[in-house]
Structure formats: structure tokens, C-alpha cells
C-alpha positions in Angstrom: 0.0 0.1 -0.1 1.5 3.2 -1.2 2.0 6.3 1.5 2.0 9.9 0.6 2.7 12.7 3.0 1.8 16.2 1.9 3.5 19.2 3.9 3.0 17.3 7.2 3.3 19.5 10.1 3.3 18.5 13.6 3.7 21.2 16.6 4.2 20.8 20.4 3.6 23.4 23.1 6.8 25.0 24.4 7.9 27.8 26.8 7.6 30.2 23.8 4.6 28.9 22.2 4.5 26.1 20.1 7.5 24.6 18.2 7.4 22.2 14.9 8.9 19.0 15.7 7.9 18.2 12.1 8.0 20.9 9.5 6.3 20.6 6.2 7.4 17.3 5.3 6.4 15.7 1.9 7.4 12.1 0.6 6.1 9.2 -1.2 6.7 5.6 -0.6 5.5 3.3 -3.2 3.5 0.0 -2.4 6.0 -2.8 -1.4 8.9 -0.5 -0.8 10.8 0.4 2.4 11.6 3.6 3.7 14.0 4.6 6.2 14.3 8.1 8.2 17.6 8.9 9.5 18.8 12.1 11.2 20.5 13.4 14.5 18.7 13.2 17.7 15.6 15.6 17.9 15.4 15.9 14.3 11.7 14.9 14.2 11.9 11.4 12.8 10.0 9.6 15.6 7.4 12.4 15.8 6.9 11.8 12.0 6.5 8.0 12.4 4.0 8.7 15.4 1.9 10.8 13.2 1.6 8.4 10.4 0.6 6.0 13.0 -2.0 8.3 14.4 -0.4 8.6 17.8 0.1 12.6 17.1 -2.2 14.9 15.4 -1.1 16.8 12.5 -1.2 20.5 12.7 -1.1 20.9 9.1 -0.6 18.8 5.8 -2.2 15.4 4.8 -1.4 11.7 5.2 -2.8 9.3 2.7 -2.5 5.6 2.5 -3.5 4.2 -0.8 -6.7 6.1 -1.6 -7.6 6.7 2.2 -7.2 9.9 3.9 -5.7 9.3 7.3 -5.0 13.1 8.3 -6.0 16.1 6.8 -8.0 19.3 7.6 -10.8 18.1 9.8 -9.7 14.5 9.5 -7.9 12.2 12.0 -8.4 8.6 11.8 -7.7 6.9 15.0 -4.5 4.5 15.3 -6.6 1.5 15.7 -8.6 2.2 12.6 -5.5 2.8 10.2 -4.4 -1.0 9.7 -1.0 0.0 10.6 1.4 -2.5 12.4 4.2 -1.0 14.7 7.5 -2.6 16.0 9.1 -0.9 19.0 12.8 -0.8 20.3 11.7 -2.9 23.4 9.9 -5.7 21.4 7.0 -5.5 24.0 6.5 -9.2 24.1 4.3 -10.9 26.6 6.6 -13.0 28.8 3.8 -15.2 30.0 2.8 -16.2 26.7 4.4 -18.6 24.2 6.0 -17.3 21.0 3.0 -18.7 19.1 0.6 -17.1 21.2 2.4 -13.8 21.1 2.2 -13.9 17.3 -1.4 -14.9 17.5 -2.3 -12.0 20.2 -4.0 -9.6 17.4 -5.9 -12.4 15.7 -8.7 -13.1 18.0 -11.4 -12.1 15.4 -10.2 -15.3 13.1 -11.6 -18.6 13.3 -9.3 -20.9 15.3 -8.1 -23.0 12.2 -7.3 -19.5 10.4 -5.6 -18.1 13.4 -3.5 -21.2 13.8 -2.4 -21.3 10.1 -1.7 -17.6 10.1 0.7 -17.9 13.0 2.4 -20.9 11.3 2.9 -19.0 8.3 4.3 -16.0 10.0 6.6 -18.2 12.1 7.9 -19.9 8.8 8.5 -16.5 7.3 10.7 -15.4 10.2 12.4 -18.8 10.5 11.1 -19.6 14.0 8.6 -22.4 13.5 10.8 -24.7 15.8 10.3 -22.2 18.6 6.6 -21.9 18.7 6.1 -23.3 22.1 8.9 -21.6 23.9 8.5 -18.6 26.0 10.2 -15.5 24.6 12.9 -15.0 27.6 14.4 -18.4 26.2 15.2 -16.7 22.8 18.0 -14.5 21.7 17.6 -10.8 21.5 17.5 -11.3 17.6 15.0 -13.9 17.9 12.9 -12.1 20.0 12.7 -9.2 17.6 11.6 -11.5 14.9 8.9 -12.7 17.1 7.9 -9.0 17.6 8.1 -8.7 13.5 5.9 -11.7 13.2 3.3 -10.4 15.5 3.2 -7.0 13.7 2.7 -8.6 10.2 0.3 -11.4 11.4 -2.8 -9.2 11.1 -1.6 -8.4 7.5 -1.2 -4.5 8.0 -1.5 -2.1 5.0 1.8 -0.4 6.4 4.4 -1.5 8.9 6.3 1.1 11.0 9.5 0.4 12.9 11.0 2.6 15.5 14.6 1.9 15.9 14.0 -1.9 16.6 17.6 -3.0 16.7 18.9 -0.3 19.2 19.3 -2.6 22.1 21.3 -5.2 20.0 25.0 -5.3 19.2 26.3 -3.9 16.0 26.9 -7.2 14.2 23.6 -8.6 15.1 21.8 -5.3 13.9 23.5 -5.7 10.5 22.4 -9.4 10.2 18.9 -8.5 11.2 18.6 -5.5 8.9 19.2 -8.0 5.9 17.0 -10.5 7.4 14.1 -8.0 7.9 14.6 -6.7 4.3 14.2 -10.2 2.9 11.2 -10.7 5.1 9.5 -7.7 4.2 9.9 -8.3 0.5 8.6 -11.8 0.9 5.6 -10.6 2.6 5.1 -7.6 0.0 4.7 -5.2 2.9 5.1 -1.5 2.8 7.4 -0.2 5.8 8.5 3.0 7.1 11.7 2.4 9.3 13.3 4.9 11.9 16.9 4.6 12.7 20.1 6.6 13.7 22.5 4.1 12.0 23.4 4.8 8.5 24.5 1.2 7.6 21.0 0.0 8.6 19.4 2.7 6.5 21.6 1.7 3.5 20.8 -2.0 4.1 17.2 -1.6 4.5 15.8 1.2 2.5 14.7 1.7 -0.9 14.1 5.3 -0.3 16.3 7.0 2.7 15.3 10.3 4.1 17.6 12.5 6.1 15.8 14.8 8.5 17.2 17.9 10.1 15.3 20.4 12.6 11.9 18.9 11.7 12.6 19.3 7.9 13.2 16.5 5.4 16.3 17.8 3.7 16.5 14.8 1.1 14.2 11.7 0.2 16.1 9.5 -2.2 17.8 6.3 -2.9 20.7 5.2 -0.8 23.4 5.8 -3.7 22.1 9.3 -4.6 22.1 10.3 -0.8 26.0 9.5 -0.6 27.1 10.6 -4.1 24.6 13.4 -4.8 23.6 14.9 -1.7 21.1 17.7 -1.9 22.5 19.9 0.8 25.5 20.7 2.8 23.9 19.1 6.0 23.2 15.9 4.1 26.9 15.8 2.6 28.2 16.1 6.1 25.8 13.9 8.0 26.1 10.8 5.4 29.4 8.9 5.3 32.9 10.3 6.5 34.4 13.1 4.6 35.5 16.9 4.7 34.9 20.1 2.9 38.0 21.3 1.0 38.4 24.8 -0.1 37.8 25.1 -4.0 37.3 27.5 -7.0 35.0 26.8 -9.7 36.5 28.0 -13.0 34.3 29.6 -15.6 36.3 28.7 -18.5 36.1 25.7 -20.9 33.0 23.5 -21.8 33.1 21.6 -18.4 33.1 22.1 -14.6 36.6 22.6 -13.4 37.2 22.7 -9.4 40.7 23.7 -8.5 41.7 22.7 -4.8 45.2 22.2 -3.0 44.9 18.7 -3.9 45.0 19.5 -7.6 42.3 20.1 -10.2 39.3 18.1 -11.0 37.1 18.0 -14.0 33.4 16.9 -14.5 32.5 16.7 -18.1 29.0 15.9 -17.6 28.6 19.5 -15.8 28.6 23.0 -17.2 30.9 25.5 -15.8 29.2 28.3 -13.7 28.7 31.8 -15.8 31.1 33.4 -13.3 34.1 32.0 -11.3 33.1 31.0 -7.8 36.4 31.5 -5.9 34.6 30.7 -2.4 33.4 27.1 -2.8 33.9 23.8 -1.1 34.5 20.5 -2.5 33.2 17.2 -0.6 36.0 14.7 -0.2 35.0 11.5 1.4 37.5 9.1 2.9 37.2 6.7 0.0 38.1 9.7 -2.3 41.8 10.0 -1.0 44.2 7.3 -2.1 47.5 6.6 -0.5 50.3 7.0 -3.2 53.7 7.1 -2.2 54.9 8.5 -5.7 52.5 11.6 -5.3 53.9 15.0 -4.8 51.1 15.8 -2.6 52.1 15.0 1.0 50.0 14.9 4.3 50.9 14.2 7.9 49.0 11.5 9.8 47.3 13.2 12.9 45.2 10.2 14.0 44.5 6.9 13.0 41.8 4.2 13.7 42.2 0.7 13.0 39.1 -1.0 11.7 40.2 -4.5 10.8 40.4 -4.4 7.0 41.6 -0.7 7.0 42.6 2.1 8.8 40.8 5.6 8.7 43.6 8.2 8.7 43.1 11.8 9.6 45.6 13.8 7.6 46.8 17.3 7.7 48.2 18.9 4.4 51.0 21.4 4.3 48.3 24.1 3.8 46.6 23.2 7.2 43.6 21.7 5.6 42.5 18.3 7.0 41.4 15.3 5.0 40.5 11.6 5.6 41.6 8.7 4.1 40.4 5.1 4.1 43.5 2.8 3.6 44.1 -0.9 3.6 45.3 -2.0 6.9 48.6 -3.3 5.5 49.6 0.3 5.0 50.3 0.7 8.7 51.9 4.0 9.2 52.7 5.9 12.6 51.0 9.0 13.8 53.2 11.9 12.8 54.5 10.4 9.5 54.0 12.2 6.1 52.8 10.0 3.4 51.8 10.6 -0.3 48.2 11.0 -1.2 46.0 12.0 -4.1 42.4 12.8 -4.5 40.3 10.7 -6.9 36.7 11.8 -6.5 34.3 9.9 -8.7 31.7 12.7 -8.1 32.3 16.5 -7.8 29.9 17.6 -5.0 30.5 21.4 -4.3 28.9 23.9 -2.4 28.9 27.7 -2.5 30.3 29.0 0.9 28.9 32.3 0.5 25.4 30.8 0.3 25.3 28.2 3.2 
């Protein structure tokens, strides 16, 4: 079931009047797609999720699911009438019920044979048919999360909302469950909207990912575009690891030319600006900086973080500018050492410093 938000605003009372926790957010999520909202704490992503669920009233705007208006001027459909499932951070499983009975909790209206068949179908879907009679506390955290997911999917919701459901689990398990969750949702054909603070989770799960900042949706796009074609400086700084190098955009020639202390770069697919822009920034991510001992450009290692397969080096150029470099871990250099580097950006992402 597709979901459409049109200029949705949610306001809360504050000491100086009301404040907009969600400010004019519009987005489209196609039927069967998985959308993910990320952003810093307090950016409004959970408030937006609660508005879709009906737990918060919209001050302005419209929420439409399929062809049904859920919220709009003079309209507020109660949460229990929206046919929306929710999965929370704490799983909220009933400890006195078995796994199967937890999954069956929202199916009391079904005849017993249909209820039993639906529970079996959901447990098969999440790979927990063998644990049907066990109490939840005997399961691992990841298995409990899959029980919560099965329970939310059992009533066949038109939309599933998930609010940081993996936040209490360790990092390795979160990554595994993110891939499992995507497979389960795709197998069931369920449209879902997910809130997380973890970018790797967002990229593993989302067909569309939205970055929120101060109540506004900065960009709603596929993960590749968010990383390589950020729509704002905030998105560029929030997604991935990188720095903004001082740059100058030249107005000469048929293509965009970007001059930096690391060299000149050309984007043949983009036209140059009508006038030179001397006060610009070029986004350089850690994977844009290559360790090259033969390079004339040298940088001093200020910090290094060992991450198994690679090091993340924080480097200082002779000009005083700082860059990050993601280097294979067999290139093990000491802090304070000067190494050769070259910039090799595949996408030239620039921002005018005079218009933040």
C-alpha cells in the first residue's frame, strides 16, 4: 500500500509558544517499498512516524495511504482504525505467553483454524517455527525481535512502522537482522517505514532513505544518490565520512573545473558556472583519498583508527587543511609520519560557501 505525505507539520507546546517537531514534510513511498528516516537526535523522525501511526495529530498537511485520507484538515483517523502495524525498540512481547501465542495476539477475530494457520505462516516467514511453544525469554535478542516482527505482520497491516527496533542489539547482530528484515518484508510484500540513527542500517534496508534535520526532510532519495549526490551541505556532512576542502570553480572551458590544494578536477558532464566562484567547497570522502607514495602531495598523519580491513587516517596537508583517508590495513604508518596522497573523487559535489 503506497504512502503519501503532503506538507505534514506536527507542533508541540513549548515555553515560548508552539514549536514544529515536524515541519512541512512531503514524501512518497511506493507499495511494497521500504523507507527509512535517519537524522540526529531530536530531528523529528520519531514524531513523523507517530503522526503516520495516528499517535500524534497533524497541525497541517495530509497523510494518505492508498486512496484513504488518514489525516488532513478536519480529519484524524484513530490509530486502531488505520491498519498499521508497529514494532518498537523494546519488542513488547508478553512474557507469560508462548512465541506462537504472542504472534496470535492480534488475531482473535479469526476462526481458530485460520488463526493457527496464520501463526504458522508468520513463524515460517521469520524462521522461528521450531520455537513456537517456547517462552520469549528463552530466545536471543535477535530471535525476540523476529517474534515481534511476526506479531506485527500477522494481522496483514497495510503499512508497517518500525521505530529503531535494533537499537538494543549489538552492532554485528543489527547488520544481520537488517538484511533479514528486508528479505522478510519483501517476501510478505509489506510497505514499511523505518526509523534509525544507524546509516549502515538505513542503507541495508531502504529503497528510499530520508535525512531529517530540525524537523525538515532535507532529502528523500535512494541510498546511492544520498551518498554521491547529496542535495544539501547538511546531508553531505551527515552521510558518510568526509571533509569540505576549499575550492574554486572556474568559468572557462566546456566542463566544470574545480581547483583545490589537492589538484584540479574536471566533471565533463556538468557545465561551468557563468562566473568564477572562488569561495566554494568540494566534498571529499575518505574513499576519495588514495594513499600513493609517488604523489607530490604529502600529508601528515594526525590520527589513525584501526578497523580491521582498513585504517581511517586523519591527515593534515601542508596548507593546514584536513582530509580523511580510508587505507588498506597493510599500509600501517605511524602518527606524525608524512605520506603521499592523491584525490580521486568520482563525483564532484560542491557547495557555495557564500550561500550556506
